[in-house]
C-alpha positions in Angstrom: 5.8 -18.0 108.3 3.0 -18.1 105.8 0.9 -15.2 105.1 -2.5 -14.9 106.8 -5.2 -16.1 104.4 -7.2 -12.9 102.8 -10.5 -11.9 104.9 -13.5 -13.3 102.7 -15.7 -10.2 102.0 -19.3 -10.3 102.6 -21.6 -10.3 99.5 -22.8 -7.0 98.7 -20.5 -5.2 101.0 -18.4 -2.3 99.5 -14.8 -3.0 98.6 -13.4 0.4 100.2 -15.1 2.7 102.5 -13.5 6.0 103.4 -14.9 7.7 106.3 -13.9 11.3 107.2 -10.5 10.9 105.9 -8.3 14.2 106.7 -4.6 15.1 106.1 -2.8 18.2 106.4 0.7 19.2 105.4 1.7 22.0 107.4 -1.0 24.7 107.0 -2.0 23.1 103.8 -5.4 20.9 104.0 -4.6 18.3 101.2 -7.7 16.1 102.2 -10.8 17.5 104.0 -12.7 14.8 105.8 -13.4 12.9 102.8 -15.9 10.1 102.7 -16.6 7.7 99.9 -17.9 4.2 99.2 -16.3 2.0 96.5 -18.7 -0.9 95.3 -17.1 -4.6 95.2 -16.6 -5.5 91.5 -16.5 -2.0 90.4 -14.1 -0.3 87.8 -13.7 3.0 89.7 -12.2 6.2 88.4 -11.1 8.9 90.9 -10.3 12.0 88.9 -9.5 15.7 90.0 -7.4 18.8 89.1 -3.7 18.7 90.0 -3.4 19.2 93.8 -7.1 18.0 94.5 -5.9 15.4 97.1 -6.3 12.1 95.0 -2.8 10.7 95.4 -2.8 11.5 99.1 -6.5 10.0 99.6 -5.4 6.7 97.8 -2.1 6.8 99.9 -4.3 6.9 103.0 -6.8 4.2 101.8 -4.0 1.9 101.0 -2.1 2.0 104.0 0.9 4.1 102.7 0.0 7.4 104.5 -1.4 7.5 108.1 -4.4 10.0 108.2 -4.9 12.9 110.6 -8.4 11.7 111.1 -10.9 9.3 109.8 -10.6 5.7 108.8 -10.3 3.3 105.6 -12.1 -0.1 105.4 -10.8 -2.7 103.3 -13.8 -5.2 102.9 -14.7 -4.1 106.3 -11.3 -4.4 107.8 -9.8 -1.0 109.1 -6.5 -0.7 107.2 -4.9 1.1 110.5 -5.9 -1.3 113.0 -5.5 -4.6 111.3 -2.8 -3.5 108.4 -1.6 -7.1 107.6 -5.1 -8.4 107.2 -6.3 -5.6 105.1 -3.2 -5.1 102.9 -3.3 -8.8 101.9 -6.3 -7.9 99.9 -4.8 -4.9 98.1 -2.5 -4.6 95.1 -1.1 -0.9 95.0 0.5 0.9 92.4 1.6 4.1 94.0 2.5 7.4 92.3 6.4 7.9 92.4 6.9 4.5 93.7 10.6 3.8 95.1 11.4 0.3 95.0 14.4 -2.2 94.8 15.5 -1.1 91.4 18.9 -2.7 91.5 17.1 -5.9 90.7 15.9 -7.0 87.2 12.3 -7.3 86.4 11.8 -11.1 87.1 13.8 -10.8 90.4 11.6 -7.9 91.5 8.1 -9.5 90.8 9.5 -12.7 92.3 10.5 -10.8 95.5 7.0 -9.0 95.7 5.5 -12.3 95.7 7.7 -13.7 98.4 7.3 -10.8 100.6 3.5 -11.7 100.2 4.1 -15.2 101.8 3.6 -17.0 98.4 5.4 -20.2 97.3 8.5 -19.5 95.2 7.2 -21.9 92.4 4.1 -20.2 92.2 5.7 -16.5 92.3 8.0 -17.6 89.6 5.4 -19.1 87.3 3.0 -15.9 87.7 6.2 -13.7 87.3 7.0 -15.2 83.8 3.5 -14.6 82.6 3.1 -11.2 83.8 6.5 -10.0 82.2 5.7 -11.6 79.0 2.0 -10.3 78.8 3.2 -7.0 79.8 5.9 -7.0 77.0 9.0 -6.9 79.2 10.5 -10.2 78.8 12.9 -9.0 76.3 14.4 -6.6 79.0 16.1 -9.8 80.3 18.6 -9.1 83.0 18.5 -5.4 82.6 17.9 -3.6 86.1 14.9 -1.9 86.9 16.9 1.1 87.4 17.9 1.3 83.9 14.2 0.7 82.7 12.2 3.9 81.0 9.5 5.4 82.8 6.8 3.2 80.8 8.7 -0.1 81.7 8.9 0.9 85.3 5.1 1.5 85.5 4.5 -1.7 83.9 6.9 -3.9 86.2 5.5 -2.2 89.5 2.1 -3.1 87.9 3.2 -6.7 87.7 4.3 -6.6 91.4 0.9 -5.1 92.5 -0.9 -8.2 90.6 1.4 -11.0 91.1 -0.5 -12.0 94.4 -3.9 -12.1 92.7 -5.4 -9.3 95.2 -9.3 -8.7 95.7 -8.7 -5.0 94.9 -6.2 -3.2 92.6 -5.4 0.7 93.4 -3.4 2.0 90.6 -2.4 5.6 90.6 -2.0 6.8 87.0 -1.6 3.5 85.5 -1.2 4.5 81.9 1.0 7.4 82.5 4.1 7.1 80.0 2.9 3.6 78.8 3.0 3.2 75.0 -0.5 2.7 73.3 -0.1 -1.0 72.7 0.9 -1.8 76.3 -2.0 0.6 77.6 -4.3 -1.5 75.5 -3.1 -4.7 77.1 -3.5 -3.3 80.8 -6.8 -2.1 80.1 -7.7 -5.6 78.9 -6.3 -7.0 82.1 -8.2 -4.7 84.4 -11.4 -5.2 82.6 -11.0 -9.0 83.0 -10.1 -8.6 86.5 -13.2 -6.5 87.2 -15.4 -8.8 85.2 -14.3 -11.8 87.5 -15.5 -9.9 90.5 -12.1 -8.0 91.2 -12.4 -4.4 92.2 -10.2 -1.8 90.2 -9.8 1.8 91.5 -7.5 4.1 89.2 -6.7 7.7 89.4 -6.0 9.5 86.0 -6.3 12.9 84.4 -7.4 11.5 81.1 -11.1 12.0 81.0 -11.6 9.9 78.0 -9.9 6.9 79.4 -11.8 7.1 82.7 -15.4 7.3 80.7 -14.4 4.5 78.5 -13.1 2.1 81.1 -14.9 3.2 84.6 -18.5 2.3 85.5 -18.1 4.5 88.7 -16.3 7.7 89.1 -15.7 10.2 91.8 -14.7 14.0 91.1 -12.4 15.2 93.8 -11.5 18.9 94.3 -9.9 20.7 97.1 -9.7 17.5 99.2 -13.2 16.8 99.1 -15.6 14.6 97.0 -17.7 16.9 94.8 -19.6 14.1 93.2 -19.7 10.3 92.9 -21.8 7.4 91.5 -22.1 5.7 88.3 -20.3 7.3 85.3 -23.7 7.8 83.5 -24.8 9.6 86.5 -21.9 11.8 87.1 -21.8 12.7 83.6 -25.5 13.7 84.0 -25.9 13.6 80.1 -22.9 15.1 78.7 -19.1 13.9 78.5 -17.3 13.4 81.7 -14.9 16.1 80.7 -17.7 18.6 80.4 -18.9 17.4 83.4 -15.6 17.7 85.2 -15.0 21.3 84.4 -18.5 22.3 85.3 -18.2 20.6 88.9 -14.6 21.9 89.5 -15.3 25.3 88.2 -12.1 25.5 86.0 -11.9 27.9 83.3 -9.5 27.5 80.1 -7.5 30.8 80.3 -5.1 31.9 77.3 -5.2 35.6 77.7 -1.7 37.2 77.7 0.0 34.9 75.3 -0.5 37.2 72.0 3.3 37.1 71.5 3.1 33.1 71.3 3.2 33.0 67.5 5.5 31.7 64.7 8.0 34.3 64.3 11.1 34.9 62.0 13.0 36.8 64.7 
């Protein structure tokens, strides 16, 4: 059975629309009726402090976690009403992904493509290119379970890209990745967006987001505090300064007078 052809997005329509998404874990409200539009062709950064609800939001947006309320539209398709149709448009790198790690890298990327209904010859050709470009070819038959954290991040990114999706949603794609590989990944993502694809990343590194992303949303306590073009959100300063201002964070170091080099 072949995969359903991807839905052709309407020109000018948003890539992702989140409408009133809400999710609670026990008494903790992780995402508080959050709404957000992500333009097609944008390189979009989602930033926020630890526990702000970024990962929960992206999980609901990509069909990995069912919301308590609200909906997520992928090029106009409700991901919970028509999951197969919507997910065909997505390439996802979740946080803390559990996968078939008793396969080697080539086997895992090939398997991911086959699950998408791709022809084996096409999958294998793309898998070789992705693994080579991402610097994983020399890992050979080494099992993914034995990869370093950075290598696992890269192989899972390859799995997200192998079917050439319309939208990439990547949770902390540069975490644990070496600087050379990070530059390679950034170039791939820039080219993807320049060709009309949509990239959504979450990150704690404001400099990276400011340099890469043309749009950004700052999330805190499960809500969008501000969103728009990176220039608009930065409001004349650096994104890091604006982030600190918006979330009301304070740098606290009091009480650590004892933390000094000592001969004791």
